[in-house]
C-alpha positions, -999 to 999 in steps of 0.1 A, spaced: 0 0 0 14 34 -8 22 59 18 -7 81 10 -31 52 7 -19 39 41 -24 74 56 -59 75 40 -67 41 53 -53 47 88 -74 80 89 -105 64 77 -106 77 41 -112 43 26 -82 38 3 -82 7 -18 -45 -1 -17 -20 -12 -45 -48 -27 -67 -73 0 -60 -80 32 -80 -51 50 -95 -54 79 -71 -41 55 -42 -8 49 -62 -5 85 -77 5 103 -46 33 99 -19 30 111 15 60 135 21 52 147 55 26 141 82 28 169 110 9 165 142 -4 180 162 -8 213 146 -28 244 157 -44 265 130 -53 299 143 -89 308 144 -100 327 112 -66 320 96 -59 326 59 -34 305 40 -9 315 15 17 295 -6 49 313 -16 78 302 -39 112 314 -25 143 315 -46 177 320 -28 209 327 -49 240 308 -42 251 314 -6 223 336 4 218 334 41 180 338 37 157 357 61 171 370 95 156 353 125 118 355 124 86 338 134 54 331 116 20 336 132 7 301 123 21 268 111 42 265 79 47 235 57 75 235 30 91 215 2 124 221 -13 122 220 -51 159 226 -60 191 229 -41 194 227 -2 179 248 26 199 254 58 170 252 83 169 260 121 141 263 142 143 272 180 150 242 201 161 219 171 195 215 157 205 232 124 199 208 95 202 208 56 171 198 37 179 188 1 156 189 -29 126 166 -25 127 172 13 101 188 35 100 209 66 74 223 89 72 247 118 44 251 144 43 291 142 34 312 170 63 320 194 90 298 181 119 315 164 129 304 129 167 311 129 177 301 94 161 293 60 189 302 36 207 285 8 231 258 20 249 257 -13 275 283 -23 275 273 -61 238 269 -70 204 284 -65 179 269 -40 141 270 -43 113 260 -20 77 264 -18 60 270 17 24 271 27 16 292 58 -15 297 79 -17 334 90 -34 348 120 -59 377 109 -45 411 111 -9 398 117 19 398 92 30 365 76 65 370 90 79 391 119 116 397 124 130 391 159 152 418 174 186 414 188 173 420 224 148 390 221 175 368 205 197 375 236 168 367 261 160 334 243 195 322 236 192 294 261 163 279 239 186 277 208 200 242 201 239 240 203 256 254 173 277 231 150 314 233 154 330 258 129 
């Protein structure tokens, strides 16, 4: 049974498995994030981000609601508060819960190629999709950041 068919079957969506309808074989489950909290009255947006070689990406920031991403090309250096920095290559996914968590890095991990990803975000009404975090707050929350890789 395909991943998506198994997910549908497990969650009561009646998938027919490998010998069933083509839709049960056409999709592959890439990520299944739980639990998530979608802010009441949230709007959703999907954006396509392109970082040139070596671009560090967005400065430390947060999103008001959850965000789900897929790396199309290249590799994203991803770091969310409390989690170690990691590199997500093309075909990989990421998600973050939004709210208070600081998103430290989302830049291009490659020095010689462009990186592209698509991200869908749920946004709290009346709040911006992205809010930068100032230096003072970064200092106050430094104890929540995972240890940095050795240089």
